[in-house]
C-alpha positions as a printed NumPy array, in Angstrom:
array([[ 16.496, -15.484,   3.885],
       [ 13.658, -13.043,   2.096],
       [ 14.307, -11.804,  -1.926],
       [ 14.548,  -8.409,  -1.922],
       [ 13.143,  -6.108,  -4.644],
       [ 15.543,  -7.298,  -7.603],
       [ 16.487,  -4.38 , -10.009],
       [ 15.001,  -5.012, -13.425],
       [ 18.077,  -5.205, -15.636],
       [ 18.908,  -8.478, -13.187],
       [ 15.201,  -9.801, -13.102],
       [ 15.095,  -9.727, -16.838],
       [ 18.511, -11.781, -17.159],
       [ 17.31 , -14.294, -14.918],
       [ 13.735, -15.187, -15.848],
       [ 13.243, -14.087, -19.004],
       [ 12.204, -17.337, -21.14 ],
       [ 12.17 , -16.8  , -25.026],
       [  8.125, -16.769, -24.699],
       [  7.491, -15.804, -21.442],
       [  3.629, -16.369, -20.37 ],
       [  1.625, -13.899, -18.372],
       [  3.235, -14.007, -14.587],
       [  0.716, -15.231, -11.881],
       [  0.532, -11.96 ,  -9.573],
       [ -0.327, -12.347,  -6.041],
       [ -1.328,  -8.82 ,  -4.374],
       [ -2.15 ,  -8.299,  -0.353],
       [ -5.038,  -5.989,  -0.483],
       [ -7.657,  -4.251,  -2.596],
       [ -5.612,  -0.97 ,  -2.89 ],
       [ -2.509,  -2.729,  -4.076],
       [ -4.375,  -5.349,  -6.692],
       [ -6.484,  -2.535,  -7.797],
       [ -2.862,  -0.859,  -9.09 ],
       [ -1.413,  -4.267, -10.415],
       [ -4.928,  -4.523, -12.316],
       [ -4.378,  -2.201, -14.101],
       [ -1.201,  -2.455, -14.897],
       [ -1.811,  -6.418, -16.595],
       [ -4.916,  -4.991, -17.987],
       [ -6.612,  -8.224, -16.782],
       [ -7.22 , -10.318, -13.21 ],
       [ -6.876, -13.564, -15.253],
       [ -3.671, -14.461, -13.423],
       [ -3.986, -12.188, -10.284],
       [ -4.708, -13.165,  -6.702],
       [ -5.857, -10.932,  -4.005],
       [ -5.112, -12.834,  -0.508],
       [ -7.379, -10.157,   1.608],
       [-10.946,  -9.033,   0.284],
       [-12.479,  -5.784,   1.549],
       [-14.132,  -7.043,   4.641],
       [-10.4  ,  -8.639,   6.047],
       [ -8.759,  -6.414,   8.698],
       [ -5.118,  -6.663,   7.383],
       [ -4.096,  -6.182,  10.891],
       [ -5.07 ,  -9.53 ,  11.943],
       [ -5.368, -11.967,   9.297],
       [ -5.784, -16.16 ,   8.959],
       [ -4.333, -17.821,   5.812],
       [ -7.285, -20.3  ,   3.711],
       [ -5.687, -23.034,   1.902],
       [ -6.592, -21.575,  -1.146],
       [ -4.82 , -18.13 ,  -0.408],
       [ -1.5  , -20.759,   0.342],
       [ -1.602, -22.193,  -2.601],
       [ -1.672, -18.994,  -4.581],
       [  1.408, -18.004,  -2.679],
       [  2.95 , -20.691,  -3.682],
       [  2.269, -20.721,  -7.389],
       [  3.161, -16.94 ,  -7.49 ],
       [  5.616, -16.023,  -9.886],
       [  5.503, -12.656,  -8.295],
       [  3.896, -11.248,  -4.933],
       [  3.372,  -7.529,  -4.45 ],
       [  2.619,  -6.351,  -1.674],
       [  2.17 ,  -3.252,   0.532],
       [  4.957,  -4.196,   3.524],
       [  5.503,  -6.274,   6.559],
       [  4.797,  -2.646,   8.607],
       [  1.306,  -3.348,   7.341],
       [  1.033,  -7.446,   7.737],
       [  3.758,  -8.438,   9.465],
       [  2.178, -11.621,   9.576],
       [  2.553, -12.612,   6.058],
       [  6.449, -12.949,   6.531],
       [  6.28 , -16.458,   7.409],
       [  4.051, -17.616,   5.139],
       [  6.478, -15.623,   2.571],
       [  8.997, -17.704,   3.431],
       [  8.229, -20.914,   3.409],
       [  5.315, -20.531,   0.84 ],
       [  6.703, -18.369,  -1.707],
       [ 10.008, -19.785,  -2.165],
       [ 10.24 , -19.219,  -5.865],
       [  8.5  , -16.169,  -6.158],
       [  9.759, -12.724,  -7.001],
       [  9.087, -10.226,  -3.72 ],
       [  8.002,  -6.798,  -3.944],
       [  7.295,  -5.178,  -0.998],
       [  6.094,  -1.503,  -2.052],
       [  6.921,   0.53 ,   0.983],
       [ 10.554,  -0.369,   0.531],
       [ 10.978,   0.968,  -2.846],
       [ 13.323,   3.276,  -2.361],
       [ 11.62 ,   6.849,  -3.182],
       [  8.235,   6.05 ,  -1.609],
       [  7.059,   8.715,   0.626],
       [  6.985,   7.655,   4.111],
       [  5.337,   9.346,   7.509],
       [  6.125,   8.245,  10.472],
       [  3.04 ,   6.168,  12.731],
       [  1.38 ,   9.145,  15.327],
       [  1.683,   8.3  ,  19.139],
       [ -0.875,  10.924,  20.22 ],
       [ -4.804,  11.11 ,  19.495],
       [ -4.408,  14.273,  19.865],
       [ -2.271,  15.502,  16.311],
       [  0.476,  18.128,  17.038],
       [  0.956,  17.075,  20.359],
       [  3.08 ,  14.246,  19.953],
       [  6.357,  14.016,  22.362],
       [  9.324,  12.54 ,  20.612],
       [ 10.404,   8.803,  20.946],
       [ 13.458,   7.046,  19.972],
       [ 12.078,   4.959,  17.868],
       [  9.662,   5.467,  15.472],
       [  7.278,   3.135,  12.912],
       [  6.692,   3.739,   9.515],
       [  2.411,   4.477,   8.63 ],
       [  1.892,   1.696,   6.494],
       [ -0.646,   3.49 ,   4.457],
       [  1.14 ,   4.676,   2.2  ],
       [ -0.942,   3.496,  -1.236],
       [ -3.309,   6.704,  -0.161],
       [ -0.617,   9.331,  -1.053],
       [ -1.67 ,   9.873,  -5.349],
       [  2.518,  10.153,  -5.203],
       [  3.22 ,   6.726,  -3.727],
       [  0.4  ,   5.032,  -6.028],
       [  1.418,   6.914,  -8.976],
       [  5.351,   5.717,  -8.485],
       [  4.02 ,   1.873,  -7.382],
       [  2.385,   1.949, -10.57 ],
       [  5.733,   1.939, -12.349],
       [  7.123,  -0.331,  -9.915],
       [  4.986,  -2.858, -10.666],
       [  5.029,  -2.392, -14.507],
       [  8.843,  -2.583, -14.355],
       [  8.59 ,  -6.342, -12.667],
       [  6.011,  -7.572, -13.793],
       [  7.608,  -7.069, -17.141],
       [ 10.777,  -8.388, -16.259],
       [  9.208, -11.386, -16.087],
       [  6.773, -11.114, -18.988],
       [  9.156,  -9.028, -21.515],
       [  7.019,  -9.737, -24.233],
       [  4.277,  -7.546, -23.22 ],
       [  6.614,  -4.413, -21.944],
       [  5.049,  -2.483, -24.704],
       [  1.565,  -2.638, -23.023],
       [  2.429,  -2.707, -19.497],
       [  3.985,   0.434, -19.533],
       [  1.267,   1.339, -21.45 ],
       [ -1.25 ,   0.483, -18.625],
       [  0.877,   2.114, -16.423],
       [  1.246,   5.77 , -17.58 ],
       [ -2.611,   5.778, -18.47 ],
       [ -3.569,   4.564, -14.725],
       [ -0.818,   7.368, -13.487],
       [ -2.321,  10.227, -15.549],
       [ -5.709,   9.33 , -13.972],
       [ -4.803,   9.472, -10.512],
       [ -3.506,  12.748, -11.465],
       [ -6.255,  13.817, -12.609],
       [ -8.568,  12.404, -10.018],
       [ -6.439,  13.968,  -7.423],
       [ -6.354,  17.662,  -8.838],
       [-10.222,  17.428,  -8.78 ],
       [-10.625,  16.056,  -5.56 ],
       [ -8.331,  19.147,  -3.837],
       [-10.151,  21.085,  -5.962],
       [-13.168,  19.903,  -4.399],
       [-12.199,  20.399,  -1.202],
       [-10.624,  23.665,  -0.974],
       [-13.955,  24.965,   0.636],
       [-13.138,  22.767,   3.42 ],
       [ -9.637,  23.458,   3.529],
       [ -9.637,  25.197,   7.185],
       [-12.284,  22.73 ,   8.426],
       [-11.123,  20.391,  11.625],
       [-11.46 ,  17.052,  11.006],
       [-11.725,  14.124,  13.562],
       [-11.039,  10.593,  12.204],
       [-12.232,   7.093,  13.288],
       [ -9.227,   5.975,  12.911],
       [ -5.58 ,   7.158,  12.177],
       [ -5.38 ,   5.962,   8.577],
       [ -5.479,   8.903,   6.35 ],
       [ -1.992,  10.973,   7.309],
       [ -0.891,  10.235,   3.786],
       [ -4.153,  12.094,   2.171],
       [ -3.989,  15.018,   4.603],
       [ -1.154,  16.846,   2.698],
       [ -2.114,  16.075,  -0.828],
       [ -5.436,  17.372,  -0.204],
       [ -5.012,  19.526,   2.124],
       [ -6.879,  18.645,   4.917],
       [ -7.319,  19.874,   8.55 ],
       [ -6.653,  16.865,  10.413],
       [ -6.706,  17.397,  14.39 ],
       [ -7.246,  13.974,  15.752],
       [ -8.004,  10.548,  15.717],
       [-10.515,   8.138,  18.173],
       [ -8.097,   5.396,  17.265],
       [ -4.181,   4.926,  16.303],
       [ -2.931,   3.136,  13.217],
       [ -1.569,   0.747,  14.373],
       [ -5.399,  -0.149,  15.917],
       [ -4.724,   0.006,  19.083],
       [ -7.757,   0.376,  21.862],
       [ -8.51 ,   3.689,  22.885],
       [ -7.197,   4.674,  26.574],
       [ -9.332,   6.256,  29.114],
       [ -7.349,   9.024,  29.202],
       [ -7.181,   8.981,  25.198],
       [-10.753,   8.727,  24.875],
       [-10.956,  12.246,  27.208],
       [ -8.587,  13.796,  25.123],
       [ -9.996,  12.931,  22.162],
       [-13.869,  14.56 ,  23.981],
       [-12.174,  17.495,  24.614],
       [-11.286,  17.929,  21.203],
       [-14.785,  17.162,  19.975],
       [-16.25 ,  19.751,  22.046],
       [-13.799,  22.361,  21.901],
       [-13.691,  22.673,  17.992]])
């Protein structure tokens, strides 16, 4: 069974040595690596599994990446909704690692995947799947910085002040940048947007974007002829 997110007090009591070394941290994708890097302050003990050219929907491990998982003190990743193929490697390789799936953090904002290329035309289904691109919501990024600092500090309590201060600076930077971008986009609030890939749902509300359609859906499935015709109609009409 995979380890759940551990409470700060529990990790602290179980894992804090007298003179803790910097934890070895592994992250899944570049946005999560960036958040962890801002908290840690350097990349000496930080590993990225997938560079920006890799597709998180379809990924194969290299030996060096498997080795990084085996040696990790903590694995910080988006969640199995984005990378379901990561579950078995974590079970088999990261046997002594703390696992932090950020989508499972209790205050994370979630959106269901859209099931129609024309947004707002979705039909009701009994089972919904979470859109995994949650790091794009500034509030999620701010909250995840807190979760990252808490969990890393539990493994390295001697540097808790550094991690906390770094996280707070990063949080303020995101707030400032989000406000600046939102203001820049005010003239475009009523502009209808067609995305190539439905990966930006978490930006639409914070930045007041008027997204009406996407060519491919969030899970990356291929476009059917019927869906293509609907997208072409939207593009022509608007």
